[in-house]
C-alpha positions as CSV (number, residue, x, y, z in Angstrom):
1,X,125.3,142.2,102.3
2,X,124.6,145.6,100.9
3,X,127.8,145.6,98.9
4,X,126.6,142.4,97.2
5,X,123.3,144.1,96.0
6,X,123.7,146.0,92.7
7,X,121.8,149.3,92.6
8,X,120.3,148.2,89.2
9,X,118.6,145.3,91.0
10,X,117.1,147.6,93.6
11,X,116.0,150.0,90.8
12,X,114.3,147.1,89.0
13,X,112.6,146.0,92.2
14,X,111.3,149.5,93.0
15,X,109.9,150.0,89.5
16,X,108.2,146.6,89.4
17,X,106.7,147.0,92.9
18,X,105.5,150.5,92.1
19,X,103.9,149.6,88.7
20,X,102.8,146.1,89.7
21,X,104.2,144.7,86.5
22,X,107.6,143.5,85.2
23,X,106.6,144.7,81.7
24,X,105.7,148.2,82.8
25,X,108.9,148.3,84.9
26,X,110.9,147.2,81.8
27,X,109.3,149.9,79.7
28,X,110.1,152.6,82.3
29,X,113.7,151.4,82.6
30,X,114.2,150.8,78.9
31,X,114.9,147.1,79.5
32,X,113.3,143.8,78.5
33,X,110.9,142.1,80.9
34,X,113.2,139.2,81.1
35,X,116.0,141.5,82.2
36,X,113.9,142.9,85.0
37,X,112.8,139.4,86.0
38,X,116.4,138.2,86.1
39,X,117.5,141.2,88.2
40,X,114.8,140.7,90.7
41,X,115.5,136.9,90.9
42,X,119.1,137.7,91.6
43,X,118.1,140.1,94.3
44,X,115.9,137.5,95.9
45,X,118.7,135.0,95.8
46,X,121.0,137.5,97.5
47,X,118.5,138.3,100.2
48,X,117.4,134.7,100.5
49,X,113.7,135.6,100.4
50,X,110.9,135.8,97.9
51,X,109.8,139.3,97.0
52,X,107.1,138.7,94.5
53,X,104.3,136.1,94.0
54,X,104.3,135.4,90.3
55,X,101.4,134.1,88.2
56,X,100.9,133.9,84.5
57,X,99.3,137.4,84.2
58,X,100.5,139.4,87.2
59,X,103.0,139.8,90.0
60,X,102.2,140.7,93.6
61,X,104.5,141.6,96.5
62,X,105.0,139.2,99.3
63,X,105.0,140.5,102.9
64,X,108.8,140.6,102.6
65,X,108.5,142.5,99.4
66,X,106.0,145.0,100.9
67,X,108.5,145.6,103.8
68,X,111.4,146.2,101.4
69,X,109.2,148.5,99.2
70,X,108.3,150.7,102.2
71,X,112.0,151.5,102.6
72,X,113.0,151.4,98.9
73,X,110.1,153.6,97.8
74,X,110.9,156.2,100.5
75,X,114.6,156.1,99.5
76,X,113.9,156.7,95.8
77,X,111.5,159.6,96.7
78,X,114.2,161.2,98.7
79,X,116.7,160.7,95.9
80,X,114.3,162.2,93.3
81,X,113.8,165.3,95.5
82,X,117.5,165.6,96.0
83,X,118.2,165.5,92.3
84,X,115.4,168.1,91.7
85,X,116.9,170.4,94.3
86,X,120.4,170.2,92.8
87,X,118.9,170.7,89.3
88,X,116.7,173.6,90.4
89,X,119.1,176.2,88.8
90,X,117.9,175.1,85.4
91,X,114.4,174.7,84.0
92,X,112.2,172.0,85.7
93,X,109.7,170.2,83.5
94,X,106.0,169.7,84.4
95,X,104.4,167.0,82.3
96,X,100.7,167.6,82.0
97,X,98.0,165.4,80.5
98,X,94.6,166.9,79.9
99,X,91.1,166.3,78.5
100,X,91.3,167.7,74.9
101,X,88.6,170.4,75.2
102,X,89.9,171.7,78.5
103,X,93.5,171.8,77.1
104,X,92.5,173.6,73.9
105,X,89.8,176.0,75.2
106,X,91.1,176.9,78.7
107,X,94.6,175.7,79.5
108,X,96.7,176.4,76.4
109,X,95.6,180.1,76.2
110,X,96.7,180.6,79.8
111,X,100.1,178.8,79.7
112,X,101.9,182.1,79.0
113,X,100.6,183.4,82.3
114,X,101.9,180.4,84.2
115,X,105.3,180.5,82.5
116,X,105.5,184.3,83.3
117,X,104.8,183.6,86.9
118,X,107.2,180.6,87.0
119,X,110.0,181.3,84.5
120,X,112.2,178.4,85.8
121,X,109.5,175.9,84.9
122,X,108.7,174.3,81.5
123,X,105.4,172.6,80.6
124,X,104.9,169.6,78.3
125,X,101.2,169.3,77.5
126,X,99.5,166.2,75.9
127,X,95.8,165.9,75.3
128,X,93.6,162.9,74.6
129,X,90.6,161.1,76.1
130,X,92.6,158.3,77.7
131,X,93.6,158.7,81.3
132,X,97.3,159.2,82.1
133,X,99.1,156.1,83.4
134,X,101.2,157.4,86.3
135,X,102.7,153.9,86.8
136,X,104.7,154.5,83.6
137,X,106.0,157.9,84.9
138,X,105.0,159.6,81.6
139,X,103.1,162.4,83.3
140,X,103.1,164.3,86.6
141,X,99.5,165.7,86.4
142,X,96.3,164.7,84.7
143,X,93.2,166.9,84.2
144,X,90.4,164.5,83.6
145,X,86.8,164.9,82.4
146,X,84.4,162.8,84.5
147,X,85.2,160.6,87.4
148,X,88.8,159.5,87.6
149,X,89.8,155.9,87.5
150,X,93.3,156.0,88.9
151,X,94.2,154.7,92.4
152,X,96.7,156.0,94.8
153,X,96.3,159.6,93.6
154,X,95.2,163.0,95.0
155,X,91.9,164.1,93.4
156,X,91.0,167.8,93.4
157,X,87.6,168.6,92.0
158,X,87.8,171.8,89.9
159,X,85.1,174.5,90.3
160,X,81.6,173.9,89.0
161,X,80.9,174.7,85.4
162,X,77.7,176.2,84.1
163,X,76.1,174.5,81.1
164,X,73.7,176.6,79.0
165,X,72.6,176.9,75.4
166,X,75.2,179.0,73.3
167,X,74.8,180.4,69.8
168,X,75.9,183.2,67.6
169,X,74.4,186.7,68.1
170,X,72.5,186.4,64.9
171,X,70.7,183.2,66.0
172,X,70.1,184.6,69.4
173,X,67.7,187.2,68.0
174,X,65.1,184.4,67.5
175,X,65.6,182.7,70.8
176,X,63.6,184.4,73.6
177,X,62.3,181.4,75.6
178,X,63.2,177.7,75.9
179,X,60.5,176.7,73.5
180,X,62.2,178.7,70.7
181,X,65.0,176.1,70.7
182,X,62.6,173.6,69.2
183,X,62.9,175.5,65.9
184,X,66.7,175.5,66.0
185,X,69.4,173.1,65.0
186,X,70.7,171.6,68.3
187,X,74.3,170.6,68.2
188,X,75.3,167.6,70.2
189,X,78.5,166.7,72.0
190,X,78.5,163.0,72.4
191,X,80.9,162.7,75.4
192,X,79.3,165.6,77.4
193,X,78.0,164.5,80.8
194,X,75.1,167.0,80.5
195,X,73.0,166.3,77.4
196,X,70.1,168.2,75.8
197,X,67.4,165.9,77.3
198,X,68.6,166.7,80.8
199,X,68.5,170.4,80.0
200,X,64.9,170.2,78.6
201,X,63.8,168.1,81.6
202,X,65.3,170.7,84.0
203,X,63.3,173.4,82.2
204,X,60.0,171.4,82.4
205,X,59.9,170.4,78.7
206,X,60.0,167.2,76.8
207,X,63.2,166.9,74.7
208,X,62.7,166.8,71.0
209,X,64.1,164.1,68.7
210,X,67.5,165.4,67.8
211,X,68.8,165.4,64.3
212,X,71.8,167.1,62.7
213,X,75.3,167.8,63.8
214,X,77.0,165.8,66.5
215,X,80.6,165.8,67.7
216,X,82.8,163.9,70.0
217,X,84.6,167.0,71.4
218,X,83.2,170.1,73.1
219,X,85.7,172.4,71.3
220,X,84.2,171.2,68.0
221,X,80.7,171.9,69.1
222,X,81.7,175.3,70.4
223,X,83.4,176.2,67.1
224,X,80.4,175.1,65.1
225,X,78.0,177.1,67.2
226,X,80.3,180.2,66.8
227,X,79.9,179.9,63.0
228,X,76.2,180.2,63.3
229,X,75.4,176.6,62.4
230,X,73.2,175.9,65.4
231,X,72.9,176.0,69.2
232,X,75.4,174.1,71.4
233,X,74.7,173.0,75.0
234,X,78.1,173.8,76.4
235,X,80.2,174.9,79.4
236,X,80.7,178.6,79.7
237,X,84.1,177.8,81.1
238,X,85.2,176.1,77.9
239,X,83.5,178.8,75.8
240,X,84.9,181.6,77.7
241,X,87.0,183.2,74.9
242,X,84.1,183.0,72.4
243,X,81.8,184.6,74.9
244,X,84.3,187.3,75.7
245,X,84.8,188.1,72.0
246,X,81.1,188.2,71.3
247,X,81.2,185.3,68.8
248,X,78.9,183.3,71.2
249,X,76.1,184.5,73.5
250,X,73.9,182.7,76.0
251,X,70.4,183.8,74.7
252,X,68.5,182.3,77.6
253,X,70.4,183.7,80.6
254,X,67.9,184.7,83.2
255,X,65.1,183.1,81.2
256,X,65.8,179.4,81.7
257,X,67.4,177.1,84.3
258,X,71.1,176.4,83.7
259,X,72.8,173.2,84.8
260,X,75.8,173.4,87.1
261,X,78.1,170.4,87.7
262,X,81.8,169.5,88.4
263,X,83.1,168.3,85.1
264,X,86.9,168.3,85.5
265,X,89.2,167.1,88.2
266,X,92.9,167.5,88.8
267,X,94.8,164.4,89.8
268,X,98.4,163.5,90.5
269,X,100.3,160.7,92.4
270,X,100.5,161.5,96.1
271,X,104.3,161.4,96.0
272,X,104.3,164.0,93.2
273,X,102.9,166.7,95.5
274,X,106.4,166.9,97.1
275,X,107.8,168.1,93.9
276,X,107.9,171.9,93.8
277,X,107.2,172.1,90.1
278,X,104.1,169.9,90.4
279,X,102.9,171.8,93.5
280,X,103.4,175.1,91.7
281,X,101.3,174.1,88.7
282,X,98.5,172.5,90.7
283,X,98.2,175.5,93.0
284,X,98.3,177.9,90.1
285,X,95.6,176.0,88.2
286,X,93.2,175.9,91.1
287,X,93.8,179.5,92.0
288,X,93.3,180.6,88.4
289,X,90.0,178.7,88.1
290,X,88.8,180.0,91.5
291,X,89.4,183.6,90.5
292,X,87.5,183.1,87.2
293,X,84.6,181.1,88.5
294,X,82.5,184.2,88.9
295,X,82.4,184.7,85.2
296,X,78.8,184.3,83.9
297,X,77.5,183.8,80.3
298,X,77.1,187.0,78.2
């Protein structure tokens, strides 16, 4: 029977079972959805069993399909690992998706360190606020801001971040206590999980009505504060370079209560952990953050 089953049909079945969609499988395989459907129907005819329950909007594996996928999925994982081992003499690509501010402020400046430590690896980095769709096999790793929404993935919370008011050295001269912020322009970052009202509440104050500049990215709020245009409530992790250069300072360090929280998480499909390139990048990222976690605002 095996000789009567084309490998293309098995490949179509594996992609459709993994993604849960004939359309997503077609996109991954560069085929049309009807071609994927036809290949799977032919496979069902050859095996004399139904592999998918089909409805107008979705497909779902039957018990027979689940049984076949256990074997097929394991076989394709083994095949991928074998191909990677054979190709290990050349560069291996790690496809990374990241939250924009983390990518711009922390990750991109350190990629040279990673590539120096792993000269046989290459990194492709994309950044936007949408979560990576691992079912399409577009990315190996995602660094997300906030709670992840993907299923069937490993989730590694990255170290806690310290959120504190940050401003230029010139503005800092007039900020000696939390109440001094009431006379300053407070810069808002709309997507930040920690907002000004939470910081004022933590410091026993009523938050003022906020007017003025607001941004949808932390890196924009940080850049604006570094230009002396106001005070940003931001993560010292994301503002690490500006703090190190002296363009930003934390005027209330030791004089007010900071907020600490887990903002970012590293996620990847469980099967990807078996890839040496993915494992190397994930381990490097976590180790790098752990070693820098002791940095405090200046």
